[in-house]
C-alpha positions as CSV (number, residue, x, y, z in Angstrom):
1,M,65.5,97.5,112.3
2,S,62.6,96.8,110.0
3,P,63.0,98.4,106.6
4,A,60.6,101.1,105.5
5,P,57.9,99.9,103.0
6,A,58.8,100.4,99.4
7,V,56.9,103.0,97.4
8,V,55.1,101.6,94.4
9,V,55.6,104.1,91.6
10,P,55.0,103.4,87.9
11,E,58.2,103.2,85.9
12,S,56.9,105.7,83.4
13,A,56.3,108.3,86.2
14,I,59.9,107.6,87.5
15,D,61.4,108.2,84.0
16,A,59.4,111.3,83.6
17,A,60.5,112.7,87.0
18,I,64.2,111.9,86.1
19,D,63.9,113.6,82.7
20,Q,62.3,116.6,84.3
21,F,65.1,116.9,86.8
22,N,67.8,116.4,84.1
23,V,66.6,119.7,82.5
24,F,68.6,121.6,85.2
25,Y,71.9,120.2,84.0
26,P,73.8,120.9,80.7
27,F,74.8,117.2,80.4
28,P,72.8,114.0,80.3
29,L,72.7,112.1,83.6
30,D,75.0,109.0,83.8
31,T,73.6,105.6,84.3
32,F,74.6,105.3,87.9
33,Q,73.0,108.7,88.7
34,R,69.7,107.6,87.1
35,E,69.8,104.3,89.0
36,A,70.4,106.1,92.3
37,I,67.5,108.5,91.6
38,R,65.3,105.6,90.7
39,T,66.1,104.0,94.0
40,L,65.1,107.2,95.9
41,L,61.8,107.5,94.0
42,H,61.0,104.0,95.2
43,G,61.4,105.2,98.8
44,E,64.6,103.4,99.5
45,S,67.8,104.8,101.0
46,V,70.9,104.8,98.7
47,M,74.6,104.9,99.1
48,V,76.7,106.1,96.1
49,A,80.4,105.3,95.9
50,A,82.1,107.0,93.0
51,P,85.4,108.8,92.3
52,T,85.8,112.4,93.2
53,G,84.5,114.7,90.5
54,S,82.3,112.0,88.9
55,G,79.0,113.7,89.7
56,K,77.6,111.9,92.8
57,T,76.5,115.2,94.2
58,V,73.7,115.2,91.6
59,V,72.0,112.4,93.5
60,A,72.0,114.5,96.7
61,E,70.7,117.5,94.7
62,F,67.8,115.3,93.5
63,G,67.1,114.2,97.1
64,I,66.7,117.9,98.0
65,Y,64.7,118.6,94.9
66,D,62.3,115.7,95.6
67,A,61.8,116.5,99.3
68,F,61.2,120.1,98.4
69,R,58.5,119.0,95.9
70,R,56.8,116.9,98.6
71,T,56.9,119.8,101.1
72,G,59.2,117.9,103.4
73,R,62.3,119.0,105.1
74,V,65.8,117.8,104.3
75,L,69.2,118.0,106.1
76,Y,72.5,118.2,104.2
77,T,75.5,117.3,106.4
78,A,79.1,118.0,105.4
79,P,82.4,117.2,107.2
80,I,83.9,120.7,107.1
81,K,82.6,124.3,107.3
82,A,84.0,125.3,103.9
83,L,81.9,122.6,102.2
84,S,78.8,123.5,104.3
85,N,79.2,127.2,103.4
86,Q,79.6,126.5,99.7
87,K,76.6,124.1,99.6
88,F,74.6,126.7,101.4
89,R,75.4,129.3,98.8
90,D,74.7,126.9,96.0
91,L,71.3,125.9,97.4
92,R,70.4,129.5,98.4
93,A,70.8,130.5,94.8
94,I,68.2,127.9,93.8
95,Y,65.7,127.7,96.7
96,G,66.2,131.2,98.2
97,D,65.1,131.8,101.8
98,D,64.0,128.1,102.2
99,V,67.7,127.3,102.9
100,G,69.3,127.6,106.3
101,L,72.8,127.1,107.6
102,L,74.0,125.6,111.0
103,T,77.7,125.4,111.8
104,G,79.7,125.9,114.9
105,D,79.8,129.7,114.5
106,I,76.8,130.4,112.2
107,S,73.1,129.8,112.8
108,Q,71.0,131.2,110.0
109,N,67.3,130.4,109.3
110,R,67.3,127.2,111.3
111,E,63.6,126.7,110.7
112,A,64.1,126.4,106.9
113,R,63.0,123.4,104.9
114,I,66.5,122.8,103.7
115,I,69.2,123.0,106.3
116,V,72.9,122.6,105.6
117,M,75.0,121.7,108.7
118,T,78.1,120.0,109.9
119,T,77.8,116.5,111.1
120,E,78.5,117.5,114.7
121,I,75.4,119.7,114.7
122,L,73.3,116.8,113.5
123,R,74.7,114.5,116.1
124,N,74.0,117.1,118.9
125,M,70.4,117.4,117.6
126,L,69.9,113.7,117.7
127,L,71.2,113.5,121.2
128,Q,69.6,116.6,122.8
129,T,66.6,117.6,120.7
130,P,65.6,114.5,118.6
131,W,62.0,115.8,118.1
132,E,63.4,118.4,115.7
133,L,63.7,115.6,113.1
134,D,60.1,114.5,113.3
135,D,59.3,116.3,110.0
136,V,62.6,115.5,108.3
137,E,62.2,113.2,105.3
138,C,65.7,112.9,104.0
139,I,69.3,113.3,105.4
140,I,72.3,113.6,103.1
141,F,75.7,112.4,104.4
142,D,78.3,113.8,102.1
143,E,81.8,112.3,102.2
144,I,80.6,109.4,104.4
145,H,84.1,107.7,104.1
146,Y,84.9,110.2,106.9
147,L,83.8,107.4,109.2
148,A,87.5,106.4,109.2
149,D,88.7,109.8,110.5
150,P,90.4,109.2,113.9
151,D,89.1,112.4,115.4
152,R,85.6,112.8,113.9
153,G,84.6,109.4,112.6
154,T,82.7,108.7,115.8
155,T,80.4,111.6,115.1
156,W,79.3,110.1,111.8
157,E,78.7,106.7,113.4
158,E,76.6,108.2,116.2
159,S,74.6,110.2,113.7
160,I,73.7,107.2,111.6
161,I,73.0,105.0,114.7
162,L,70.6,107.6,116.3
163,C,68.9,108.6,113.0
164,P,65.1,107.8,113.2
165,D,63.8,105.0,111.0
166,H,61.4,107.1,108.9
167,I,64.2,109.2,107.4
168,Q,65.5,108.3,104.0
169,L,69.4,108.4,103.8
170,I,71.5,109.5,100.9
171,C,75.2,108.6,101.6
172,L,77.9,109.8,99.2
173,S,81.3,108.3,99.3
174,A,84.5,108.5,97.4
175,T,85.6,105.1,95.9
176,V,86.5,102.7,98.8
177,T,87.3,99.1,98.7
178,N,84.8,98.0,101.4
179,A,81.8,100.1,100.3
180,A,79.6,97.0,100.5
181,E,80.6,96.5,104.1
182,I,79.7,100.1,105.0
183,A,76.3,99.8,103.2
184,G,75.7,96.5,105.0
185,W,76.3,98.2,108.4
186,I,74.0,101.1,107.5
187,G,71.3,98.6,106.4
188,R,71.6,96.7,109.7
189,T,71.8,99.8,111.9
190,H,69.3,102.1,110.3
191,R,67.2,100.6,107.5
192,E,67.8,98.8,104.2
193,I,70.0,100.8,101.9
194,R,71.0,100.1,98.3
195,L,74.6,100.4,97.2
196,I,75.4,101.9,93.8
197,T,79.0,102.0,92.7
198,H,80.7,103.8,89.8
199,D,84.4,103.4,88.9
200,E,84.8,105.6,85.8
201,R,85.5,109.3,85.8
202,P,83.8,111.6,83.3
203,V,87.2,113.3,82.8
204,P,90.1,110.8,82.7
205,L,93.3,111.8,84.5
206,A,97.0,111.8,83.3
207,L,99.9,111.6,85.8
208,Y,103.0,113.7,85.4
209,Y,106.4,114.0,87.1
210,F,108.1,117.4,87.2
211,H,111.9,116.9,87.0
212,D,114.7,118.9,85.5
213,D,112.3,121.8,84.6
214,E,110.3,119.3,82.5
215,L,106.8,118.1,82.9
216,A,107.1,114.4,81.9
217,T,104.0,112.2,81.3
218,V,104.2,109.1,83.5
219,I,100.8,107.6,82.9
220,D,98.6,109.0,80.1
221,H,94.8,109.4,80.3
222,T,94.3,105.9,78.9
223,G,96.2,104.4,81.8
224,A,99.3,103.4,79.8
225,T,102.7,103.9,81.3
226,V,104.8,106.3,79.2
227,R,108.0,106.9,81.2
228,D,109.7,105.6,84.3
229,F,111.9,107.5,86.7
230,S,112.6,104.7,89.1
231,R,116.2,105.8,89.6
232,V,115.3,109.4,90.4
233,G,114.4,111.0,93.7
234,G,115.2,110.2,97.3
235,E,118.9,110.8,96.9
236,A,119.2,112.8,100.2
237,R,118.0,109.7,102.1
238,R,120.5,107.2,100.6
239,Q,123.7,106.4,102.5
240,P,126.5,104.9,100.5
241,G,128.8,102.2,101.8
242,R,126.5,100.9,104.6
243,S,127.2,97.3,105.6
244,G,125.2,94.9,103.6
245,R,124.4,97.3,100.8
246,R,125.8,97.7,97.4
247,Q,128.1,100.7,96.9
248,V,126.2,103.5,95.1
249,P,128.2,105.7,92.7
250,A,128.7,109.2,94.1
251,R,127.2,110.8,91.0
252,A,124.0,108.8,91.4
253,L,123.6,110.3,94.9
254,H,123.6,113.9,93.8
255,A,120.4,115.4,95.3
256,Q,118.9,118.2,93.2
257,D,117.0,121.1,94.8
258,E,113.2,120.7,95.2
259,P,111.5,122.5,92.3
260,Q,109.9,125.8,93.3
261,P,106.2,126.6,92.7
262,R,107.2,129.3,90.2
263,E,109.1,126.8,88.0
264,I,106.1,124.5,88.0
265,V,103.5,127.2,87.3
266,D,105.7,128.6,84.5
267,V,105.6,125.2,82.7
268,L,101.9,124.8,83.4
269,A,101.2,128.3,82.0
270,K,103.4,127.6,78.9
271,D,101.5,124.3,78.3
272,D,98.1,125.8,78.8
273,L,97.4,123.7,81.9
274,L,96.1,126.4,84.2
275,P,94.0,126.9,86.4
276,A,95.6,124.7,89.0
277,I,95.2,123.8,92.6
278,Y,98.6,123.4,94.4
279,F,98.1,121.1,97.5
280,L,100.2,121.6,100.5
281,F,99.7,120.5,104.1
282,S,100.7,123.6,106.1
283,R,98.7,126.8,106.3
284,N,101.9,128.8,106.6
285,D,103.2,127.2,103.4
286,C,100.1,128.0,101.5
287,R,100.4,131.7,102.2
288,A,104.2,131.8,101.8
289,Y,104.1,130.0,98.5
290,A,101.4,132.2,97.2
291,E,103.3,135.4,98.1
292,Q,106.5,133.9,96.7
293,L,104.8,133.2,93.4
294,A,103.2,136.7,93.3
295,M,106.7,138.1,93.7
296,M,108.1,136.1,90.9
297,R,105.1,136.3,88.6
298,P,103.5,139.7,89.3
299,T,100.3,138.7,87.6
300,L,98.6,135.7,86.1
301,A,95.5,137.6,85.2
302,S,95.1,138.5,81.5
303,G,92.7,140.4,79.3
304,D,89.7,141.9,81.1
305,Q,90.2,139.5,84.1
306,P,91.6,142.3,86.3
307,V,88.5,144.4,85.8
308,H,86.2,141.5,86.9
309,I,88.5,140.6,89.8
310,E,88.3,144.2,91.1
311,Q,84.5,144.2,90.8
312,I,84.2,141.1,92.9
313,L,86.7,142.4,95.5
314,E,84.7,145.6,95.8
315,T,81.5,143.6,96.4
316,Y,83.0,141.5,99.2
317,L,84.9,144.4,100.8
318,A,81.7,146.5,100.8
319,V,80.0,144.1,103.3
320,M,83.0,144.1,105.6
321,R,83.5,146.5,108.5
322,P,86.4,149.0,108.2
323,E,88.4,147.4,110.9
324,D,88.0,144.0,109.2
325,R,89.2,145.4,105.9
326,A,92.4,146.5,107.6
327,L,93.2,143.0,108.8
328,D,96.5,141.7,107.4
329,Q,94.8,138.5,106.1
330,V,92.3,140.5,104.1
331,E,94.9,142.8,102.6
332,V,97.1,139.8,101.6
333,V,94.2,137.9,100.0
334,C,93.1,140.9,98.1
335,R,96.6,141.8,96.9
336,L,97.2,138.2,95.7
337,A,93.7,138.0,94.1
338,R,94.6,141.0,91.8
339,C,97.5,138.9,90.6
340,G,95.3,135.9,89.9
341,I,96.7,133.9,92.8
342,G,95.1,132.7,96.0
343,F,95.5,130.5,99.0
344,H,92.8,128.5,100.9
345,H,92.8,126.8,104.3
346,A,90.6,126.4,107.4
347,G,92.3,129.3,109.1
348,L,91.0,131.9,106.6
349,L,88.0,134.0,107.5
350,P,84.9,132.4,106.0
351,I,84.2,135.4,103.7
352,L,87.8,135.2,102.4
353,K,87.4,131.5,101.7
354,Q,84.2,132.2,99.9
355,L,86.0,135.0,97.9
356,V,88.8,132.6,96.8
357,E,86.2,130.0,95.8
358,V,84.1,132.4,93.8
359,L,87.1,133.8,91.9
360,F,88.5,130.4,91.1
361,V,85.2,128.9,90.0
362,R,84.7,131.9,87.6
363,G,88.2,131.4,86.1
364,L,89.6,134.6,87.5
365,M,92.2,133.0,89.7
366,Q,94.8,130.8,88.0
367,V,96.6,129.2,91.0
368,V,95.3,128.4,94.5
369,F,97.6,127.0,97.1
370,A,95.4,124.9,99.5
371,T,95.5,122.4,102.2
372,D,93.8,119.0,101.6
373,T,90.6,120.2,103.3
374,L,89.8,121.7,99.8
375,A,89.7,118.1,98.5
376,L,86.7,117.2,100.7
377,G,83.9,118.0,98.4
378,V,84.4,121.7,97.9
379,N,83.3,122.4,94.3
380,M,86.5,123.9,92.9
381,P,87.5,121.7,89.9
382,A,90.7,122.7,88.1
383,R,92.4,121.7,84.9
384,T,95.5,120.6,86.9
385,V,96.3,119.5,90.4
386,V,99.8,119.6,91.9
387,I,100.5,117.4,94.9
388,G,103.2,119.6,96.4
389,R,104.1,117.3,99.2
390,M,103.9,113.5,99.5
391,T,104.1,113.5,103.3
392,K,101.9,115.1,105.9
393,W,101.6,115.6,109.7
394,D,98.5,113.9,110.9
395,G,98.6,115.2,114.4
396,R,100.7,112.3,115.7
397,R,103.5,111.8,113.3
398,R,104.8,112.8,109.8
399,R,103.8,110.0,107.4
400,T,103.6,109.3,103.7
401,L,100.2,110.0,102.0
402,I,97.9,107.0,101.6
403,P,96.4,106.3,98.1
404,N,93.0,107.4,99.4
405,E,94.3,110.9,100.2
406,F,96.2,111.2,97.0
407,Q,93.1,110.2,94.9
408,Q,90.9,112.5,96.8
409,M,93.1,115.5,95.9
410,A,93.8,114.2,92.3
411,G,90.0,114.0,91.8
412,R,89.8,117.8,91.7
413,A,91.6,117.7,88.3
414,G,89.5,117.9,85.2
415,R,86.5,120.1,84.7
416,R,83.5,118.3,83.2
417,G,82.4,119.8,79.9
418,M,85.5,121.9,79.7
419,D,88.6,119.6,79.8
420,Q,89.3,116.6,77.7
421,F,91.2,115.1,80.6
422,G,92.7,116.3,83.9
423,H,96.3,116.6,84.9
424,V,98.0,115.5,88.1
425,V,101.6,116.6,88.8
426,M,104.0,115.1,91.3
427,P,107.2,117.3,91.8
428,Y,110.6,115.8,92.2
429,S,111.7,115.4,95.8
430,P,115.2,114.6,97.0
431,M,113.7,112.9,100.1
432,I,111.2,110.6,98.4
433,P,112.0,108.3,95.5
434,F,109.9,108.4,92.4
435,R,108.9,104.8,92.8
436,D,107.5,105.5,96.3
437,M,105.4,108.4,94.8
438,L,104.1,106.2,92.1
439,A,103.2,103.5,94.6
440,V,101.0,106.1,96.4
441,A,99.5,107.4,93.2
442,T,98.6,104.0,91.8
443,G,98.3,101.9,95.0
444,D,95.2,100.1,96.1
445,L,92.8,102.1,98.2
446,H,92.6,101.4,101.9
447,P,89.3,100.1,103.4
448,V,87.3,102.3,105.7
449,Q,87.9,101.2,109.3
450,S,85.8,102.3,112.1
451,A,87.3,105.0,114.4
452,F,84.5,104.7,116.9
453,A,85.2,105.6,120.5
454,I,82.6,106.2,123.2
455,R,82.7,109.7,124.7
456,Y,81.7,111.2,128.0
457,N,79.0,113.5,126.6
458,T,77.4,110.6,124.7
459,V,77.3,108.5,127.8
460,L,75.7,111.4,129.8
461,N,73.1,112.0,127.1
462,L,72.2,108.4,126.6
463,W,72.5,107.0,130.2
464,D,69.3,105.5,131.5
465,P,69.7,104.4,135.1
466,P,70.4,101.9,136.5
467,E,71.8,99.7,133.7
468,G,72.6,102.1,130.9
469,D,71.2,99.9,128.2
470,R,71.1,102.7,125.6
471,V,74.9,103.1,125.9
472,R,75.3,99.4,125.4
473,Q,73.0,99.5,122.4
474,M,75.1,102.2,120.9
475,L,78.2,100.1,121.3
476,R,76.6,97.0,119.8
477,R,75.3,98.9,116.8
478,S,78.6,100.7,116.0
479,L,80.6,100.1,112.8
480,A,83.5,98.9,114.9
481,Q,81.4,96.1,116.4
482,Y,80.0,95.2,113.0
483,Q,83.4,95.0,111.4
484,T,84.8,92.9,114.3
485,G,81.8,90.6,114.0
486,Q,82.5,90.3,110.3
487,R,86.1,89.4,110.9
488,V,85.1,86.8,113.5
489,R,82.7,85.2,111.1
490,I,85.3,85.1,108.4
491,I,87.8,83.4,110.8
492,E,85.2,81.0,112.0
493,A,84.4,80.1,108.4
494,D,88.1,79.6,107.6
495,I,88.4,77.3,110.7
496,L,85.4,75.2,109.6
497,E,86.8,74.9,106.1
498,I,90.3,73.8,107.4
499,E,88.6,71.3,109.7
500,A,86.6,69.9,106.8
501,E,89.8,69.6,104.8
502,I,91.5,67.7,107.6
503,A,88.5,65.4,108.0
504,G,88.6,64.7,104.3
505,L,92.3,63.8,104.4
506,T,91.9,61.4,107.4
507,E,88.7,59.7,106.1
508,G,89.3,55.9,105.6
509,R,93.0,56.2,106.6
510,R,92.9,55.5,110.3
511,E,95.2,52.4,110.1
512,E,97.8,54.4,108.0
513,I,97.7,57.3,110.4
514,T,98.2,55.0,113.4
515,Q,101.2,53.4,111.7
516,L,102.6,56.8,110.9
517,D,102.1,57.9,114.5
518,D,104.1,54.8,115.6
519,S,106.8,55.6,113.1
520,F,107.0,59.2,114.2
521,E,107.3,58.1,117.8
522,E,110.1,55.6,116.9
523,F,111.8,58.3,114.9
524,R,111.7,60.7,117.9
525,S,113.2,57.9,120.2
526,I,116.0,57.3,117.7
527,D,116.7,61.0,117.4
528,R,116.9,61.4,121.2
529,R,119.5,58.5,121.4
530,L,121.4,60.0,118.5
531,Q,121.6,63.4,120.3
532,T,122.8,61.7,123.5
533,A,125.5,59.8,121.5
534,R,126.7,63.0,119.8
535,H,126.9,64.7,123.2
536,E,129.0,61.8,124.6
537,L,131.3,61.9,121.5
538,R,132.0,65.6,121.9
539,R,132.9,65.0,125.6
540,I,135.3,62.2,124.7
541,Q,136.9,64.3,121.9
542,Q,137.5,67.2,124.4
543,D,139.1,64.8,126.9
544,L,141.3,63.3,124.2
545,A,142.5,66.8,123.1
546,A,143.4,67.6,126.7
547,V,145.5,64.4,127.0
548,R,147.3,65.1,123.8
549,L,148.2,68.7,124.9
550,A,149.5,67.4,128.2
551,S,151.7,64.8,126.6
552,T,153.4,67.3,124.3
553,T,153.9,70.1,126.7
554,S,154.6,68.5,130.1
555,T,158.0,67.4,131.5
556,P,159.0,64.5,133.8
557,W,160.2,66.9,136.5
558,T,158.6,69.6,138.5
559,E,159.0,73.1,137.0
560,P,160.8,75.5,139.5
561,G,159.3,78.9,140.3
562,R,160.7,82.3,139.3
563,Q,162.4,82.9,142.7
564,A,164.0,79.4,142.7
565,L,165.4,80.1,139.3
566,R,166.9,83.4,140.4
567,R,168.7,81.6,143.3
568,L,169.9,78.9,141.0
569,F,171.3,81.2,138.3
570,R,173.3,83.2,140.9
571,A,175.6,80.3,141.2
572,A,175.1,78.5,137.9
573,P,178.2,78.5,135.6
574,S,178.0,79.7,132.1
575,G,177.5,76.8,129.6
576,A,175.1,74.9,131.9
577,V,172.4,73.1,129.9
578,L,168.7,74.1,130.6
579,H,165.3,73.1,129.3
580,V,162.8,76.0,128.7
581,R,159.2,75.1,128.1
582,E,158.8,77.5,125.1
583,L,162.3,77.0,123.6
584,G,163.3,73.4,124.5
585,W,167.0,72.6,125.4
586,C,169.2,75.7,125.7
587,I,172.7,76.8,127.0
588,F,172.9,79.2,130.0
589,L,175.0,82.3,129.2
590,G,174.6,84.4,132.3
591,R,172.3,86.4,134.6
592,G,169.5,88.4,133.0
593,T,169.1,92.1,132.7
594,Q,166.2,94.5,132.6
595,G,164.0,92.2,134.8
596,G,164.9,88.9,133.1
597,V,165.9,85.8,135.1
598,G,168.8,84.8,132.8
599,L,170.2,84.7,129.3
600,V,170.1,81.5,127.2
601,L,171.2,80.4,123.8
602,A,168.7,78.4,121.8
603,A,167.8,78.0,118.1
604,S,167.2,81.7,118.2
605,D,168.7,84.2,120.6
606,A,166.1,84.8,123.4
607,R,165.7,86.3,126.8
608,I,163.7,84.9,129.7
């Protein structure tokens, strides 16, 4: 598609607009934020790839601010409802009734100038009612690395492919290794987009290993390795004495119990490392661990925090119906909240998720047990993050976390302007060795790979009889097709390079190559004759061995059978001389017993 014309704006006006926007924040904007905003003011689309918690959301907030100034409409898309609901609350506090919300179960103020929605809602609008986007100036795609999600990545691709040309895009992504490839695809599919990357976190992270009731620093906030536990963890999976493996001492295989949340929280509280988010991958575990901690630690709230907690609880309970307030989920969340403890997952009622988020952000909740959906952009930074499990069930199998998932969760540690650096804790596990945990925590990020799959409703909405060209166009413009084309071009370039190297090697050496070919052919002929000769030699050696065996074991007379021997021994006198194949020459002593033919005397007494 042809790119939109760039807007010519004086640099002085751009700087003034950025400074005016910066007034809303208690910190100066970073260089990458100013550069992204400058790109937007020039009328270009922008993609920002930066670590979790580095402030890339500021760029999206400027896009909303700028569109609002110009009386345009803006759409903010998010991958999960929790993030959509939180962004709606944040924007509603600034822009009031000019903000609407569209999710799968909520439709509020859909004619507003600023609409927060899930990506599925945007895709459905683009397929079914595209005219609703005629007055939209900007669309924000938060967490665009969700393109790789096996279940929902297709929705993101379809939304970008179907997005009208006149709309300016703001794409926010966590740090990925192929951000340039994603930006290249968006630029080819929609319109030219500028990629801005940022690798530094405003709050550095330190990595810890919880083992033997001790919180040990593994990597400090400068990136230096402090301690190594390479011989610890995974004892339950080792099997001593297996063939081909070194015998492991029994004492080295002693598996300790997995540390309980109370033990970890006690140490965090003692070292002043709360509030903390404790990530798990099961909704049931989140609730069970929270209740277990509340039983062991009746309260983590201190000072006047219980008073403020009670006030917020009363505010939320007041807007709920009596039958809702009697729900078990509501009672449990409120009881735990009074202890300064919470849990958060997609199965909670929206109002309860909002309650937990508000209490945690205001510092009234010290520990929240949450699934990894909380890591997807929900603004709940903590001083410490505990990665409670290093494996997860992804809907198909239980697997180890990948570095992208680990860093997404770890990015919630460290509150800008409040913490000098954030803390990430990995608890000891008897099932996973420490070295495997460290490989996940420090490993290279995986690239975003397209999960595009054509779906029936897409075909039905795009089908234009008789050929279905719009469906084909969708396939041709997908990220999957773009990445496949990129790989094909790389392979073709490699082939051309190899062919050029071969041509360079053979240049001016035709006669030598011909001589070498003749020599190779002669070598192959000699090798074939050698193999034939070796085969004939083995056959002759086998025949010779057979002849030798026959010459040492055969006799010049015919060997009688067993029945003939019985008849002979009935009349044979004692002292007769016999020849036995196994014993040689023997003296006959008499008829045999217990099934034998006869008794003989040889070098050793024997029975036949």
